[in-house]
Every structure is written in C-alpha cells, then in structure tokens.
N, C-alpha and C positions, 0 to 999 in steps of 0.2 A: 346447500349447495354441495352438489359431490365435490369429490377432489380433485385435484386437478392433476391433469397429464402433463408428464415430463417431459418438456422438448428439449431434443437434440441440438439444435441448432442456437439454444440460449444455452447449453451447457447446464441443465437445471440435473441437479442429483438432489434430491430433499430429505434433509435431514429428519428420520423419524427415532432417535434417540433422546429422548427427554432429558436425561441426565445431561448431557454435552451441552447440551441448550444451555441449560442454567448455568452451566461451568464456564460457555461463552460470555453471557449476558453478566456475569459476576466480575469477569477479566476487567472489565473498566472500573476506573479507581474514584470518578465521580470528582475530580478535581480540577479547576478553572475552564469548568461547561457548569451546562444547566439543560443541554440540547440535544439529541443526541438522533444520528441520521442512519437507516441502517438499509443496506443495500441488497436490493432479490430477497425480500423476504419470503418468496413462496408462496406457502398454508399457515403460515406465525409460528413457528414451532419455537425461534428465536423471540420472534415478536411479542409473545405472549407472557415471557419473563421481562421481556426489557419494559414492558406496561405497568410492570408490579413497582419498576423503582421510580424513585425519586427527581426525574428529570422527565421532558418533553420527549417523547417517541415520535420521529418521522418516519415515513420509509418512504424508499424509490424502486419500482416496479415497471421495466417495462412490457410484461407482459400481463396482457389483459382479462388473460383468465384468471388469473391471480390476483390481479386488482380485483375483479370480483367477486371471487372469493373470501378476501380479506375486507371489502366494505358489508357483505354479508356476515360475518362470523366476528367483526371486532369492532363494533358500530362506535367506538368511544377512539378509535382511529380514523374514521371516515374522511376528515375535514382536513388529516395530517399526511395521506396518501399519495405521494406525488406518481403521478401514473407517465414516468418519462425515462430516456435513456441516460443512465447518472451520467454516461462517458459526453454527453453530448449539450446535457440542461445547465444551464447557468443559474446555482445555487445558491445565488445573491437574491434574485429573486423571491425566495422564500425565507432566507435567514441574513440579508442583508447585512451588517457588520459584526453580527455576532458570533461568539467560537461555536462550534460545536464539535461533540464524538462522530467517526464512523466507526461503522462498525455491521460486522455479516457473515455468512457465510457465502464467499464470494465464488462466482462460478470459475472456475479453470481458464477456460479461455479468452477473458480479459483478465484475469484478476493482477496482471502486471500494470496494465492500463489505470485501472482503477489505482494502485499506487501510485503511478505518475501524478494523478491526475490532483490524488493529495497532497503529493509533493509542491504542484503551482497554489496548492488554496494553504499550506503548513500556517502563515499568519492567523487563518481562521481554526485550526483543527489541530488542537491539544494532543488529543489522543484517538488511537486507534488498534482495534482488536478484532482478529476474525480469524477466518479458513483459509487455508489455501490448501493446492497442492502441499504436500508433505517436502518437495526438494524445493518447492519457492519459500516455501516458508522459512527452510533451515537456509539458501541463501541469500534473503531478505538482512538473518543473524547475522551472518557467516563475514569469521572473520581474516587477517591477511594472509597471504601465504597458503591458501586453498583454491584448489579447481574451481569450487562453486563461485569463489568467493569473485564479485563484479561490478558489473552499474548499478544495481537495484543494493547491491550493499553497501557502496563506498557513499550513493547519494539519498539512502537514506540515514543510515546513521549518522551525515554530514548535520541533520537535523532532530534524528531521533534516537532514542534512547532502545533498544531493540532486546526483545526477549522474547524465545522460542518458548510456550508454556505446554503444551502435552499433543498428543501424535493420536491421532484419531481410524480406526480401521473402516474398509471402503464396506463394511457388511452394516453397517448403520444409518445407511440410505438408499433411497429408491428412486431411479434403480441404482445399484452398485457400483460406481465407478472404478476403472484396471489398477487405480493407486489411492496409496494410502493419503489421507490429510494430516495439517498439522496445523497448530493455535498460536498464534503471536501475539506479541501487545506491543506499540509503540508507544511513546512520551516523549512530546517532543519536550526538548532540553531547556533550561532552564536561559541559557544566551547561544539562542537556533540561528544568530548573524552571523554569516560568516566573516572573518577578516580578509579576505579577496572580495571581485566581482563574481558575485554569487552564478550572476547567467554564465561568465568564460570558462564558471569552473563546471558546471554542467556539461560544456562543450567539451573539455579537456577530458572529464573521465571517459566520458561516452566513445571520443574519438580514439581515447588509450586501449580502453577492454575492446573496440570495433578488430582490435588487430592485436590480441592479447600476446600473441606468441613471439611479439616484434619485442624490442626494445625503445623505452617513451622515443630515442632520437631520432628511430622510423617512425614509429604511428604518429607521432605526433607535426611531423613535416608540413603538413595545411596547414601551421600558425606562422612558418616561416620565421623560423628562430635564428637570431646572431650566430654567429660560429662560433663569439666567447661564451655565450648561456649551451651550445650542443656541447660543450668541454665538463659543465657543472657534471660531477657523478651521480646524480637522481635521474639523467638521461640512458645511462647505461642500462639500467634498470628495467623489469617490467611490472606490467602495472598491480599483478598480483603480490607483489615484493613492497605496494606502498601503503599504510593507513589512511583515513582520514586526515591526520591533520599531517601528514604526506604531500595529499593531492593539493590542501589548501596554498602549502608554501612552493609548488609547481607551479598553481595557478597564481600566485601573486611573482613568481620569476617571469613567469611569461608576460605576466599585465606588465611588470616593467622592465619589457628587452625593449632595446633600442638595437635595429638592425643597423 
C-alpha cells in the first residue's frame, strides 16, 4: 500500500526521522504496566520501535487511511488497532481496569485535550510520553512564576512528575509544521491522591487561571468565599505565584470555608 496522505484537518505531520522515533519509544520506563497505547500512529514510524519492546502495544487511530496502512504493513498489530477517536472512545472496552502507558506523536490541535483525558484516567495511566508543540510541552513542565505556567502545568504536576526530554526540529516531519516540537515524559507520583477534594481542586485551578491577571480574591468570587477567608493572604496573590501544594492548601481552605 502506498504512503498515507497527511490530512490538515486531523493535524497530521508524519515524523520521518527514525532516530527520534526510537528515542521517543525508549523514553518509556516499563515500570508498573505491561501494555502501551499509542495515539495517532499514522504510518507506524514510532509503532515499529514499540513493537520491539517487552510490552503489548495497542494503537488508536481515527484516520481510516492510516488504519488500512497499518493493517497492511504491521500484520502482528492487526487485532490491536482501535479505529476510533481517542477523545471519544471508552478505553475500558479494551483495557478494562488494567494499567497502561500512553505514548505518541500527538496532533497539535488536540494535544491539550489528550492530556486532560489522560488526567481523567490517571488511576490507570502510570506513565505518559510523547511529542507536543514545543511551547505546550514546556508549559506542562513549567514551574510557578512564569508567564507560561498555567492550568496544564498545575493539573499535570499535581499527579505526575513532568520532565522535558528534548526538542525536535520542524524539518523532520512531512509536511513540516511551522513550529518546533518537544518531547516530554510524565511519571505518576507514588502518592498521586491529593489531600483535598480533587474535583474542587480542578475547578479552583481552572477558575484561577481563567482570570490569571486578577488576584485569587477576585478570580474565585464564584465560590462565594466568606469575608474571613478572603482576608487570608493567599487570596491577595495571582495564580502563577502558587505551586501545586499551594493550590492544594487553597482548595482545602475553600472546602472548609463556612460563609
């Protein structure tokens, strides 16, 4: 079968550098799982290196042309190709409650949504590795005090240790994107359960950064804080001044607040 045509509406940029594909595959530690899910394998440049590893590889691919290519060229994978939209598909149909790692050269246009879905499945995903637009990868790994530190930084780092691994030139893709890419690895923390209401934590972080120029006293008004709580010094700060632990403590304060 001939090569797959890259489709702009799917954000496809096919990696054609074998060394980089192998480095991405090698970024997985193989700790705490026996199964890996690759998102958006395209023509399998990364898949071929995953298939050499001592775990079971599944792939999820929305592009039917890519699915046909993989079935024709990777016969050993044929019964582990999920021809679905990762963002909409219920992965428990395949993995049930078993742990699995996620890896991929992620389409830039849905990369943040992929991370948010991974966070929803954090009980099952001990490790996550892959390629993003460079700025997004840096944002996920960023620390407090930076202009790029935000919702993704805090929510990911609350549950995972984030490590920026290396930068990838735009010239190793077909077609080349207009920006550089970055590869990161996320390893779930040993204790990844927060000492607060986790759904409230998500709401607090998102509300705070949605109005990042305001102090927390103003950006969190919808939580109907008591006058006493609003006097707490933490509410005079802006969200980029708080690290993950600060946000956990902030959530605890809101949780225990009585108007």
